[in-house]
VEXVEX-547350 format. One record per residue: residue in one letter; x, y, z of N, C-alpha, C, O in turn. Coordinates in steps of 0.1 Angstrom, whole numbers, plus 5000, padded with zeros to 4 digits. Layout:
REM residues N
AXYZXYZXYZXYZ...
REM end
This chain:
REM residues 242
X457703594022457803734019457803744004458303663996X457203874001457003883987457803953979458604023985X457803963965458604053960458404213962459304293961X457204243964456904363966457304403982457504523983X457404343992458104354002459604404002460104494008X460104293993461604343990462004453983462904523987X461204473973461404633967461204713977462104793980X460104713985459804823996460704824005461004944007X461504724013462904744019463804794009464504894013X464004753997465304813992465104963989466105023986X463805023990463605163986463905224002464605324003X463505164012464005224027465605234028466305324033X466005124024467705104026468205214015469205274019X467805234004468305323994468205494003469105564006X466905514006466605644009466905654025466905774030X467005564033467405604047468705524052469005544064X469405434045470605364050471705474051471505594049X472805414055473905484060474605574048475205674049X474505524038475205564025474605724022475205824018X473305704026472605844023472005944030472006064027X471705884040471005954052471706084061471306154071X472906084055473906204060474106294049474606414051X473606234035473906334024473206474029472506474040X473306594020472806714025471606694015471706664003X470506744023469006774017468506884023468406894035X468206964014467707084019466407104018465707034012X465807214026464507204026463807284016464507344009X462407294014462007384004462007514005462307554017X461807603998461707754000460707784009460807854019X459407724005458307764015458307644026458307524024X458407724037458207594050457107554051456807484060X456107584043454607544045455007394038454407304043X456007364028456107244020456807164025456907054019X457507174036458307094047457206954049456106944053X457806874047457306734048457606684062458706694067X456706624067456906544080455706444086454506464084X456206354091455006254096454806304111455706354118X453506294114452806324126452706204134452106104129X453106204145452906084155451806104166452106174176X451006074166449906104176450005974189450005854187X450006044202450305954213448805984224448306084229X448505864224447505834231447705874249448305784255X447205974255447706014266446306064275446206184278X445505974279444105994286444306054299445406044305X443206124304443806204314443606114328444006164339X443105994325443205884335443905754332444005734320X444405694338445405574335446305584324446105534314X447505684328448305714319449005624316448905534324X449805594306450405514299451805504304452305604307X452605364304453905364310454505434296454205424285X455505514302456505584294457105524281456905564269X457905394285458405304279457805244266458205244254X456405184271455305144264455005224251455205184240X454505324255454105434246455305464236455005454224X456705494241457505484231457905364222458405374211X457605254228457805124219456705134209456905104197X455605174214454605194202454605324192453805324183X455305404194455605494186456705464177456705514166X457605364180458705354172458005234162458205254150X457305134166456905064159455605094148455305024139X455005204152454005264142454705334134454305324122X455705394137456705464125457005384114456505404103X457905274116458405184109457205104099457405074087X456105074108455005004102454305084092453605024083X454605224093453905284079454905304067454505314056X456005304071457105284060457205144053457605144042X456705014059456604894054455304864049455204774041X454404944051452804904049452704874035453404944027X451904784030451604754015451304854008451804883997X450204954016450005094006451005164001450805253992X452505144007453605224000454105143990455005203983X453905043986454504983974454005043961453105113961X454704993951454405063938453105053934452604943935X452305173930451005173929450105213939449005263937X450605193954449805183963449505353968450305443967X448205373974448005483977448905613986448805733987X449905513994450605594004452105593996453005654001X452305533984453705533980454205673973455405683970X453405773970454305903968454505973981455606023985X453405983987453706074002455006024008455906094010X454905884012455905814021457305814011458405814018X457505814001458605783992459105973993460206003998X458206063989458806183987459506244001460506324001X458706184014459106224026460306154028461206234033X460606034026461905964029463206004021464305984025X462806074009463806133998464306284006465206344001X463706314017463506464020464306444034464706334038X464606564040465006564056463906514066463006584071X464006384068463306304075462606404087463406464094X461606404089461006494101459806404106459106334098X459606414121458406384128458106464137458906534144X456806464139456306574150455106494158454106454153X455606474170454606414181453706504186454206614189X452506494188451406514192450406434201450106314198X449806514212448906404221447706444219447306554216X446706324222445306344224444706234233445306124237X443706274234442806194243441206244240440706354236X440406104244439106114241438706114227439106024220X437706224223437506234211438406254199438206204188X439606354203440606384196441106224193440806184182X441706144201442206034198441605954189442205874183X439805964188439105884179439105924165439105864154X439206074168439306134155440506114146440406114133X441506114153442706074147442805924142443905894135X442005854143442205704139441405694123441405594117X440905814119440405804106441205884096440905894085X442605944102443406004095444205884091444405804100X444905864076445405774072446805744081447605834084X447005644084448105584092448105454097447505364090X448805424109448805324114449005324130449805394135X448205244137448305274151448605124156448105014151X449505154167450105024175449705054189449505174194X449504924195449204934211450404834216450604734209X450904874226452004804236451804824248451904934254X451204704253450704704271449904804274450004874284X448804824263447704924269448205054263447205124263X449405124259449905234255449605224239449705114233X449205344233448705354218449505474213449705574220X449905444203450405564191450005534177450005424171X449705644172449305634157450405714149450605824153X451105664139451905744128451105764116450505674110X451005904112450105924102451005904088452205894088X450205904078450905924065451906044064451506134071X452906064059453606214059453106284049452606244039X453106434052452506524042453306674045454206684054X453006754038453306894040452606934052451506904056X453607014059453307084075452207194072451407214081X452307264060451107354058449907304051449207374044X449707144054448407144048447907004056447506904050X447907014069447706934079446306904082445606984087X445906794079444506764082444106814097444806804107X442706894097442406994108442306884122442406934133X442006744121442006644130443406624139443606594151X444106664131445906654135446106764141446506774153X445906894131446507024135446007044147446707114154X445007014153444307074164445007044177444907124186X445706924178446306854186447506924191448406974184X447506914205449007004210450406914209450606794213X451407004204452506934205453206924219454006824221X453007014227453607034239452706964247451606934241X452706924263451706924273452406834281453606844283X451306734287451406634295452706524294452906454284X453406534304454506464304454406334311453606314319X455506214308455206104314456206074324457406104320X456106024336457305974345458205874339457805774332X459405884340460005784333459805654344460005664356X459505514337459205424343460605324348461705364346X460205194354461205144356461705064341461005054331X463105024343463704974327463104864325463204774334X462404824313461804704311463004614305463904664297X463004464310463804364305463804344288462604344283X464704344281464704334268464104184264464504084268X463104204254462404074252463304034241463704104232X463703864242464303804234464103784219463203714214X465203844210464803834199464203964192464003964180X463804074202463504174194464604294196465404274204X464504384190465604494190465204574201464004584205X466204644208466104724218467104844213468204854208X466004964218466305104212466505164228465605154238X467605234228468205304243468105434240468605484229X467205534250467505644248468405744256468505734268X469005834249470305924260469505984270468906094267X469405944283468506014292469206144300468706214309X470406144293471106264300470606394292470706504296X470006354278469506494271468306574277467906684274X467606474286466206524292465006554285464206634288X465106484272464006484262462506504268462206464279X461606554261460406544266459906394258460606344248X458806334263458206224258457906254246458106154238X457506334240456906344227458706394215458806364203X459606444222460606434214461306304212461806254202X461106234226461706084222460705974214461105854211X459606024212458605954203459205964188459405864181X459506074186459906114173461406024169461705954159X462206054181463505974179463605854178464505804171X462505774188462705604184462005584173462005474168X461305664168460705624154461605664142461405624131X462605734146464005764135464905634137465305574127X465005594151465605464152465205344144465905284137X463605324146463405204141463205174126463005064121X463205324119463505344104464805314101464905234092X466005354106467405334102467505194106468005124097X467005124118467605014119466904924108467604854101X465604924105465304854094465904864080465904784071X466504984079467305024068468604954064469204944053X469104914078470604844078470404684076471204614070X469204654083469104504084468804424071468304484062X469004324070468504204059467104224058466404224067X466604224044465404214040464704094050463804114058X465203964048465003874057464303884073463203844078X465503974079465103974093464204104093463404104103X464104204085463004304086461504224083460504264087X461704124077460304024073460003954085458803964087X460503904091460703884105460303984117459703954127X460804074115460304174126459004244120458304304128X458604224106457104294104456004204109454904244113X456604054107455503964113455203984129454103954134X456604054135456304044147455704174153455804214165X455004254141454404404146455304494150454904594156X456604474145457704584147457804604163458104714168X457604484170457704494186459404544189460404514182X459404624202460704654202460504664218459404664224X462004674225461704754239462804864238463904854232X462304974243462505114247463005114260462205084269X464305164262464805164274465705304275466305344266X465605384288466305504290467705444295467905344302X468705514291470305484293470905624299470805734294X471305594311472105714318473305724315473605624307X474205794316475705834311476605714309477405704299X476405614322477305534321477205434313478205384307X475505374313475005274304475305314290475905234283X475005444285475105504273476505504267476605494255X477405504276478905474272479405324267480205294259X478505254276478705124275478005044263478504944257X476805104260476105054251476705104236476605024226X477305234235477305274223478005234215477705274203X479405124216479905064206479404944202480004884193X478204894208477404784201476504824194476004734188X476104934193475005004184475104984168476105014161X474004934164473904914149473405044144473905074133X472705134149472505294142472605364157472405324169X472805484153472905574159472005714156472405784147X471005744163470505884156471006004161470706034173X471506074155471906214156470906304150470606294138X470306394159469306494157470006624150471206664151X469006664143469306774134469206924143469507034138X468906904156468807014164467907114162468207234165X466707094155465507184153464707244169464307354172X464807114176464107144190464707064198465306954195X464707134213465207094224466607024228466807014240X467406984219468706914216469607004205469107054195X471207004211471707054203472106994188472206874187X472307064177472706974165473706894167474706934173X473406784161474306654160474406544175475106444177X473306604183473306524199472606374191471706354183X473606274199473106144196472106104207472406094219X470706074201469606064208469305924213468905914225X469505824205468905704204469905604198470305614186X470305494206471105384196470105254195469305234204X470405184184469405064184470404944180471504954173X470004844185470904724186469504624184468604614191X469804554171468504434167468504324177467704224176
REM end
């Protein structure tokens, strides 16, 4: 673990830790200046990915961008990522296939693959200045069936999604991305370094009402949505356990 990694994690903890993430953060007057991370989900027409694997890829890609070495002092991603983390943290999930997916790989960001499912988290920026290769991608569309609950992998974080909210796969992708970031912000730097060496792998599971009530007291992180889309403000969407 390098000094740069320690500084990078300290920034994440400072901007996204429990002491600051519930602080009042206002949006810019011009809606086009709102900052957001775009998450591109690879959903081809044939051989649809497993929902849980795709969500795990989205979660890993989101935190991978935040902890990428290009975010460190003097790095090319340092300012856009830092500015985004200091604002209201927003993520927007879009779907792509074929040539669209290939084109998205040329937009700055990180792609993660889990069991054949792929997601790319792009470097955040103003929603009014989206790269045309991302802007053309649809936000809503193809849904994926909820698959059998995977067994949690030993030694990896578990992100449990509140299934009772009935969120779309795109909404859940953004929420597990939040959970991965917030979990990394509260973990010790050494633990995040180990997690980074594992490619920020995690298990994503759907939790019904009974499971949600049982898991909630054990949560290290609870993601509460601002309520801009799909769910009511303050809804608890994902809980994370390291």
